[in-house]
N, C-alpha and C positions, 0 to 999 in steps of 0.2 A: 644269196636269194632273202629275200625279203620274210622277216620273221612276224609270229602272232606276237602281240606285249599284251592283250587283252582281249576279251570275248572269247567267241562268239555270242550275241546276246541279241536273240529272238523276239521283238519288240511286239510289231501290228503283224497280227492274221484276220485275213476274213474266210471266205471260200473260195478264191482265186487268186490270192497275193499275200503277201507278206514282206517283212524289211527284217535284216539281221546287220546286225552292229558289229565293227570289230574296229580294233587299233592294232595298226602293223607298225613295225621299226622304223619304214623307208617309204619314201613312196612308190606305190604299184599300183595294179590291180589286182581289186578284189570280187573272187568269183564264189557262189553257191552254188555247190549242183546236187541236186534231187536224186533220188534213187530211182524216181518215177519218171524222168527226164526234166522237168522245172527246175526253173534257174534265173539266174542272173548275176550281171556285174556292174561292177561300180569302180571310176580311180580313187583313189585315195584324195582328201583334199588336209592342208597344212595349219596348225595352228601351235603357233609359240613350239614350233621344231615340233609337234607330234603328229600322228599320219592317222586317218581315220575315213572311214567309208560305211556308210548307210546302203548295203546292199536292199536294191529292189529284185523281192525273187515274183517270177510269170509262170503262169503255165500250168499252176498247181488246178487240182480236181475235188470242188466240196465234197466233204465227207469222210476223206479218206488221212490216213499216214503215211508219212513217208520218209525215210531217215534223207541226212543231209551231211554235205561234206562242205570244207573252205580251202580254196585256194586263192594262194599271193602270186600274181606272177606265174600262174601255174602249179608252181610248188603246193602240195595239201598238207596243212596246217592244223588242221582240226579234221577227224578226232585226232587229239594226241595220241603219239607212238605208246602203247603198254597200257592205256586206260583201262581201269580198273569200273568205269563207269559204261552204262549202256549206251547205243548210238546214240546222237542228239537227233530227235524228228520234229518234224514239222506236221501237226494234227489242224485241218481245217475243218469247221462244221459245215454243216448239211446247210443248203438252200433253206432246208422249213425245220431249223431247229427249233427244238421244246427247251432241250436242258440245258444250265447256264450256272457253270462253275465256278464261284469268285472267290479267290484265299485274299486275304487280306492282314497289314500289320504294321508298324513302326516303328522304329529308333532300332539302331543296328548299329552297334559298337562292332568291328570288325573282331572274330574268333583268333584263340593265340592259334598258332601251329599244333598241328595233331599232336599228342603225347604231352604238352605244356598243361600245366592246369589253368583251368577257366575259375577264373572268381567268381563270375556273377552266373555260373552256370551254363548249360547245353545250349547252342544256339537252333532256335527254331526252322531257320531254313536250312541250317544244316540235318536235323530233322529229318525234315520233309523230305531233304534231295534222298538220304541214306534209303528211309521207304521206297520213293519211289526206282530208286536203282535197284532194289532190292528185287521187286515185284513190277517190272515195266508195262505188263497190261493192267495193273491197278486204276481205281481212280487218280485221276489229277487234275488239277486244276483247268480250266479254261483260259485262265487269265490270273496271275498274280500282281498285286495292289500291294505298292509301297507308297505310304501316306507319309513321307517326312525323314526325314534324320538319316537318308541313305548313309552319307558320312557327315563326322563330329570333326569339323573345322578351329573346333573351339578346346575341346579335350580328348586329347592324341592319346594314342598307346605307349609305351615306354621305348619299343626297337621304333616306333616313327618318333619320339625325341632325340634317341641317339643319332636318328640319321638326320633331322634340323641341327641338332646342334655339329655337326660334321659339315652342314653346309653354310649356315652361319653363326652368329653370336644370339645366344638365348638370352642376356641378359638385354639386349635391346629390346621394345617394343615391334611386333607383337608379344613376343619370347615363345615358348612353347607352345604356338597356336601357327596354322598356317598362314604364310604374308603373299604368296603370287600363286599362278596357273600352277607352273611346275610342283608345287607343296599341295596343291586340288590333286593333281594328275596321282600323285604319291596315295594321299585316302584313297583313291580308286581302284589301285593295285590292291594294295593292302588288303581292301575290303572282298574286292571282286575274283580276284586272285585265289582266296579259299577254295579247294576242287570241288568241295560239294557244292558253293554256290555259282561255282563256275560252270559246272555242268547243268543245275536246275535252272540259270539263267538263259544258259544254251537251249533250253528245251522248251519251257515254259515261257510262254509269251509274257509281256510285261507294262504295267500302266505306273507311271511317279511321280511323285510330286514333291515339293520343298519342303521342308517345314524352316524353322529357327536355326539349328544345328549344322542344317549344311552352310550357312554362313556363318551367324554365331548365336550365342544364346539372346533369345527374345530379341532378336531383330526385328527392329520398327516397331516396339514399346510405344513409344510415342514420341510426337516431336520433340521433347526437350533432351530424348536420348538421341536422336539422332542428330539434333544442330550437336551436340557433345561428341559422339564418334566423329563427325565428320571433321570437326577439329584437330583431329587427332592426326600425327602424319603419316600411320599406315593403316588408317582406312579406308581411303578409297582404292589402294589396289587390291586390297584382302576382298570387297565388296565385289568392286570390277571382276577379281579371278572367280572367284564364286557361282557370279551370275553366267562367266563366260562357261566356264566347265561344267554349270548344269547346263544350260544349253546344248554342248556338247555330249556329257554321257547321259544325261539324262533327256531332256525335254526334245531332242529329233525324233528319239523312237519315239515317241508318243503319237506321233503323226502320221495320217494316213497317208499312205504313197501319192494320191492325188495332189493331199493338203499341202506336202512337199514339194510338190513341182510348182506349185504355186506363190512359195515362199522368198519372196525376193532377196533376203539375206543370206538364207542359204543357195542362193543360186552365185548370191554377188561371192561367198567364202569358196565354193567352189571351181569357181570362175577364175579365183587369184589365185597366183605363184604362191601367196603368203596371206593367209584368210585372219590372221592375228589384229590389224585393225581395223577390217572391218569389224569384226566381232566385239573387238575393245570398243570403240564408239557408240555399238550397237548396247553397249554392257551399261555405259556409261547415263543412255538414253533412260535404258531400265530403270538403272536408279535416283533417276532426278524426276522423273516423271511418268507415275504412275500406270498414267492412261497411254503410256507412249508402247508397251508392250501387254500382251495377254499370255500369260503364262495357263491357265486355264485352257480344258478341252472337251469334246464330248466323243464317246464312242458308245455307237448302238452294237449289242450282240443279241440277234435276233429281236426279241419285244423286251427287249432289257436294257434302260437307257442306264448311263455311265454320265456324270458331270465331275467332272474333277476339279476342283476349287481353289485358285490360290489364293492362302488365307495371308502372306506375308507380305509380296511385296507389292499388291495392289490396293495398299490402307490407305485410308484418307488420315493423317494424324491430326490436324490442325483441330483445337479442341472444342471450339464452337461450328466443328465439322466432320466430328469424328467421326469414319464409317472403315468396318473389315474392308470392303471392298467399295473401289471410285464408282462414281454412275454409270461409266461404259460398261465394267466390269458386274456391277447390278442388273443393268441392261442386259447386257448379256445374259446372266445364267438367269434371268427371268424368261428370255424368249427361249431359252433349250429347253425348259422343265414343263414350258405349257406348249410347246411345235409339236404336235403330232400326236398320235396314240402309242400305248407300249403297254405291258405288264406289271414293271415294275421298273421305278425309278431309284438310281441310286445315286448319292448325292457323297462326293467324296471330299471332305475336310479336316484337314489334317489335326484342327483344334476340335473336340466338340461343342457340341450346339445346345446340348443339355449336360449339365455338372451337376455333382452332388448339393444340394440345395444350398448349404452352407457357403460353397464356394461361390456360387454364381450370384449370389445375394454380396456375398463379400467382395466382388467385382464389379456390381453395378453400383455400391454403394461407393467404391472407389474411384468410379468413374464420374461420379458425382462429386465427390469431392473435388478431384483433377478439373472438372470445368469450373471450380467457384462457387458450388452452391451454400457452403458455408464458409465462404468467405477466404482469403490469402494463404491466413496461416494452415489453414486445412489441406486447401492447395497443394501448396510446399510438404506438409504428412504426408498425401496422398501417394503425389509423386514417388516419393522414395519410396512409400509402400508398395506401389505398384512396381517398381525396378524387383526388389528387393524379393516378393511375394510372387513373382510372376503372374499378376492379374492382367492377363489380356489375352483372354478366349474371344467368344463370341460375347457370352455375358456384360465383358469390358468393354463395347460395342455396342450400349442397348439400342440404338438407333437399327443397326445391322440386324440385332438379336429379333426385335419385332419386324424386320422387313423381312428375314430368313424365314420367321415362324409363319407369318402369312402367305409368306411362295408356296412353304408343303400343306401348308391347309388347303389352297386356293389348286394347285398342282393334283392333289389329293380327292379333289371332288368333282363332281357334272356327272353325263350318263359315260363319258371315257375314260373315268378313274382308273389311275391303276389298282392292282390290287395291293400293292404296298409303296412305300416311299421310308427308305432307307437310308440312317445319316450314318456314313460309314467313318470313323474318325481313331484318331491315334493318342501320338504326344506325352498323356498322363502317366503311360507306366504300369498301368493296371486296367482290366477288361471289365466290362458289365454293358446291360442291356438296358434304358432307361424307357418307360412308353408315356405317352402326352397325353393329355386329356382337353378338350378345349369348352371351358364351364361357360364361358359365356355368350357361346357362339355354337352353329351346327359343327359336327366334327365333321373333318373329311372322309369320305369313304373307306378310302384306301386304309389298310393297317401301320402306322405310323410307328418307326423306331429309332433311338439312338442307339447305333451297335457302338459302341469302342473297345479296340483292340491295342493293345502295348503291354510291355514291348517283344521285340522281336528277339534281342539280346543287348538286353541292358541291367541294372538294379533298380532297386528302388530301399533306398532307408526305411528300418523299423518305425521313427517317426512320422512318415511319410506317409506309409498304409495306415498307422492309426488315425491320421488326420484326415483321410479320405473316408474311412469305416466314421469317422465321426461325424461328416459331413452329409452323410445319407441318415443319420440318423436323426429322432425325435427333436433331442434336445440341440442336435446341432440347425436345423430348423427352425426352433425357437431362437434361436442365437442369431441366426439371418436376416429374422423377420425384425430384429431390432435394430441389426445393420440398416436394412433398409427402411425404417421409419429416419432415422438417423440421417440418410441421405435423401429423405423425400421422396423417394422412386416410385413410380406408378407402376398400376399390377402389370405383370409379364403377361394379362392375357391368354396365358397356358399354364397348364400346372404338369407335373408330371409324379412317375413316381418310379423305383428301380425295381425291375421285374430277375433281376439277375446279375448274381453280382454280388458285390467284387469279388474279382479272381488275379493275385498275385503270383508272377513267373514270365518266362520267357513263353511267347504264346502265339497263335494265330488263330484266326475266324474262318470259318466257310461258310458260306450261302448255294446253297442248290437249290436253282430256280427251276419248275417243271410247270410250262405253261404260267396260272394263274398262283399255282402254290409255289410256297417256299419254307427252307427248314434252315434251322442256323446249326452250326458245331464250334464247340471252340475245344481247341488241342494245345496241351502244353508239353514241352520237351522237357523230359527228364531224364537224369543219370541212367544206364545201362538201359534204357525204358524207349529209348526213340519220342514220337510224338504219342500222347494218351488222351483220351476224350474226358472233358471236365464237365462239359456240358453241352445237353444235344435237345430241340424242339423245334416243331412245325410253329412256324411264323403265321 
């Protein structure tokens, strides 16, 4: 009998269709059976000895909720026998939906097993699951956005380190970091077999995008960084395995069923007895040519538009053309942001657009040094500093920062302007709200905010906390202006102020949009208290 290795993950949901992702332990037919008669089935496909299915569920009715079960070759494998959690359900939006609730965060180390000490504090996803399980009728997200670092390929847990040591010699590179596809699968098992998280992902639809630790810290920081990595004997297998596993475990579920049907790679992998080589060749192309693959995607929830933007693999790293997004990706983002009318535009980018002022100016200064504004000696210093200090956010790509700023202003203007344009980000291990202003030009009609929420389950040293607080301070701004002068930086064209935070801890932020109104709530996970509200406000 086939058994369930991982999942189910409820991924795409609209009023009439859904997709459910599973991993089985052998080839089989996976089926989703809903209590209201809806359902679907799919044959597993194989990658590197693992067996997966993304089951399209049809026959759903708008505005309903139905429990579902998963079978493999006819045998029920979900719900788990004796599960302490309520049944997993599929909740579909009504055709005339006005309310949309989006919960987001990033940066999650796998939580230790129940009963073991957690050195970084309670997991916010565990806390969300516990609250939902205690009262299934209570408020829950319509979608969960995971904005990067779903797994940490370069910072593994002690149990995973022991597992790696039993598999290979850790004195050989890459040491106690993951090396290949099989080791990536172990990271996903460790993270998503957490009982609370497994149940949560089975009953709340999710959208995901990678950040650097899904592959390696500061992935694609610069051209010289990439050249050095490609010269190492282990990097090729690492990056291909990272992209292959991301495609299987995260990317496929981001796509609507109709888009999946048109996906040539998905068809080829499903058609092949073993899709490993097709997927490996795809990952190699994706690594060498940013324009070959689009990891970014669009989802519409009624009159709320979500654009999830790849800020890692789509980069142009040549110093004279340095850009966060390659031209095709930038064109796609512009087209999606300006196409049609909606009430709220959400731009999901793992890296914040608006940073503390000192950090923003330091990154722009560093970019100027690296492209030679102060000569070769300063350029070498700048490259070393860029890597040591992680100076690779939007501000470190000045032309891309300007282009995104201008696009946000344009999308938020005009007779059909949305009520809000909200940039949702993580990465920086704290939460804050920043509001921009356009002092030298007409301000957009939409309310524009940078909403940053991180981590879901991770830590931040006390020294870094002090640094972030100083970065927002008046003294930090003055120091930033000195950097800007030395780098001969042009004015940003936009100013901003922090209107909330910084908040530190394991946390999630929730946006609730009703018609053209919106409100946000930040909740932190606290020992013995679950999720507690830290901030709440109307937008």
